[in-house]
N, C-alpha and C positions, 0 to 999 in steps of 0.2 A: 508537702505532706499528703498522705493517702487517706481516703475516708472509707471505713469499713463498717460492717454491722454484724452483730451477733445474731445467729439464727435462734437464740433463746427467745427472741421476740415472737417467733412462730411455733417453735417446738423444742422439746428437751431431748428428743432422739431424732436424728436426721437419717433418712433412708432414701437411697437413690430412686427407687421406683415411685415413691410418694412425693419426694421433694425436689426432683430435678426441675419442675416448673417454677418452684420457689427460687432456685438459684438463677434461673433465667430472668425472673422478675427483678431480683436484686440487681442483676447486671443492667437490665433495661432502665431501672430507676436512676442509674448513674453512679453506683457505688464501685469503688476500685477493688474491693475484696470483701470477704466474708469470714467471720470467726465461727468455728465449728467445734462443738463438744466432741472430743476424740475418745473419751473414756468408755462410752457405751456403743461404739461403732464396730461392726464386724468387718472382716477383711474385704469381702466382696463389695460392700458399700463404699469403703475407703477407695478402692481402686477405681470403681465406676465414677464416683464423685470427683476424684482427681482428674480423670480424663475429661469429664464433662466441663469442669472449670477451666482446664487448659484450653479446650475448644472454644469457649466463649470469652476467654481472656479475663477470668475472674481469679484474682489472687486469694490466698487463704492463710489464716492462722488457726492454730488449734488451742483449745482450752481444756483444762482439767482441774479437778479439785478432789481433796480427800474427804468425800462426803460422809463416809462411815469410819469414824476414828477407832472403832473396835476392830477394824481390819488393817489399817495402816495409819501411822502418825509419826512425822519426822521428829517430834519432841517428846514422844511417849517415854515414860520410865521403863517400859517393856521393850527390851532390845529387839524382840521378834517383830514388833510393830514398826520399829524404825527400819529394820531390814526390809520388811514388806513394802515400806514407802519407797525405798530405793528401787526395788524390783518393779513396782508398778510404774514409777516415773520412767524407768528405762523402757518398759513396754510402751508407754504413751509416746515417748520420743521416737521410737521406731515407727509407730503408727503415724506420727506427725510427718515424718520424712516421706512415708508412703502416700500421704495425703497431698504431697507436693508443697508443703509448708516448711518454713525454716524457723518457726517460732511456736512454742507452747507457753501459754500464759495462764495464770490463775492464782488463787490463794493457797499456795503450796507450802506455807510456813508450818502449818499444823493441821490436825484433823478439825473439821468444821464443827463449831458449836460444842466443843469439848472444853470445859473450864475446870481449872484446878482449885478455884476459890481464892486465888491470890494472883499477884503479878508474876510475870515470867522470872525464873530463877537463872542464876549463872550456869547451873548444870543443864537446864533446858536450852540455854543459848549454845552451850558446847555441843549438846546432842544435835541441835538444829544445824549447826555448822558442819559437823561430821557427816550427818545423813545427807543433807542437800549438796554438800561438796561432792560426795560420791555419785549421787543421782544426777546432778547437773554435769559432772565430768563425763558421765556416760552419754548424756544427751549431746554434749559437745562433740563426742566422737561420731555421733550420727549427723553432725552438721546442724544441730538444732540449738537455737537460743532459748533461754528460759526467762520469762518475766514473772517475778515474784510479786504478788499483790497483797499489800497491807489492807486489812478490813477494819471496819468499825468495831468498837469494844463489845457490841452485842453479838458478834459472830465469831470472833477469835480474841485471844488475849495476848498472843505472843508479839505481834507487830501491828500496831494500829496507826502509826504515822509514817510519813515518808522519811523523816529523819532516822527513825529506827530501821526502816527497810534499807536506807542508804548505808548505814553503818554495817548492817549485816552483809550487804552485797560487797562492800569494801573488804570486810574481813574474810569473806568467802574467797575473794581473789581470783575469780574465774572470768575470762574474757567473754564468755557466752552467757553471762547472767546479768540481768538488770532488773529494773522495777517496772511493774505494771501499775501505773498511777491512775486511780479512779476518782472522778469528781464527786460522786455520791458519797463515798466513804470519807473523802477529804472534807466535804461539807460538814460532816459530823465531828471529825477529829482535829482538824487544823484550825489555827487562829486566823490565818489568811491563806485561802486556797491557792491563789495565784503565786504568792511568794513561796509557799511550800513546794509547788511544782518547780519553780525556778531554782530554789535552793537544793533540790534533789538532783539537778543536772550535774554532770552529764550522764547520770546513771539511769535516768528514765528512758526506757527502750520501747514503751508501748503505753498508749493512753486510752482509757475508757471515758467517753463522753456520756455521762449518766446523770439524769436529773435527780434533784433532792428527794423526790418521791417515786423514782423509777419510771416516771412518765416520759412524755415527749421532750427531748432535749430542747432547751430554750423556753419552756413553758413555766419554769419555776425559778428558784433562786440558787440552785446548786452549782450552776456553771457561771463563773464570773464573766462579765462582758469583756474584760481585757485578757482572759486566759489564753485564747488561741493566738491573738497577736503577740503576746509576750512569749509564747512557746516558739513562734517563728523567730522572734528577736534572739532567743537563746540559742538558736541553731538546731532545735529539734526538727527532724525531718521524717519522723516515723508515722505510725498509724494513729489516726483519730477514729476510734471504733465506737459506734453507738451501742450501748448496753441498756436497752429498755425492755419492759415486760408488759405483756397483755395476758393477764392471768388465765383467761379462757382458752388460750392457745397452747399453753404448756402446763397442764394441771399438776404434774409432778413437782413443779417448782413452787406452787402456791404455798404449801406449808413450810417448805425450806426457807423461802424468802419473805414470807408473810405478805403475799400479794393478794390482799383482800379486795382490791378495786382495780378496774380497768379504766384508763383515762381517756381513751378514744374509742370510737365505734369499732375500728378494725386495726390490726397491727400494721397493715399496709399504710394506713393514714399516718400512724406514728413514724414509720420509716421515712416517708416522703417529707414530712414536716421537719424531722430531725436532720435529714440531709440538707434541706434548704437552709436551716439554721447554721449548720457548720460551714456550708459553702459561703454564706453571707459573711461569716467571720474571717474566711480565708481570702 
C-alpha cells in the first residue's frame, strides 16, 4: 500500500509559486503521494505542479466535490443541474489527467449539504446512475478512475454507508469506478468499521485515514486498530491517504466542515504523527 496525504491539511487552493515548498516537504517526510483539490486549479498551476511532482517522485490523486448544489447536482430533479454535473466531472477528469494522476475521488454522489427532507427516492437513484454513468464513462476515456465517497448523514443523504455505495457501484457497472472509503464517516455510520471496509471489497479503490474528530490519525477512536492489517489481508493494495484538517491553514473549509478547533500546533506536526501511525500499522 501507498501512503498519501491531502493538501487540505495546509490549504484549500494549491498554487505552484506558493506551495512548491510544501510538496517538497511532503516528499521529504516520506509520503508516497499527495491528494490535490483539482476543482479550483488553473491550467498553469496544474502543469507546473505535475512537472514538479514528477521531478521529485511524488505521486498524486485528485479530489473534487459538488460544493454548490445550485450549480450542479447528479441527483437533482432539475435536469440542467444533472447535465452540469456531467460536464464539470468531465472537466475535472481532464484536469486530473493533466495533473499526472489517474484517479479523482470525492463525495460525487450529490450536491453537498443539500437535503430533500426525506430519504433518497428510487427516482433519485435512477438519476444518480444515469448522471454518474455518463460522467464516469467520460472520465474512463481520459484514463481516470473515479472513487465515489459516501459521507455521513449530516453532509449528504443519498449514500451514507459503504453497503449503499457498493450497490451503487455494482449497478453503475463501470470498471473505472470504485469507492472512496473514509474512516471518519464510517465511524459515524457503520456498526463495525473494519467489517464494513472488508464487506465493501473488492470495490474499495481508495481509502481516507481520517480521525473521528478530523485530528491527527491515531489520536482518537475513529480508526480501528485492526483496520490496516485487515485491509492487507483482504488484498487491498491502494492508497491510504491522510485526510486531516488544521482550521487556521484553510479558512474556506472551516464553515463547510465545521472545523472549530485545531488539534495540534501546526499541520506539519499532524502530518508527521499521522504518517508514523500508518507506517506502524503497516
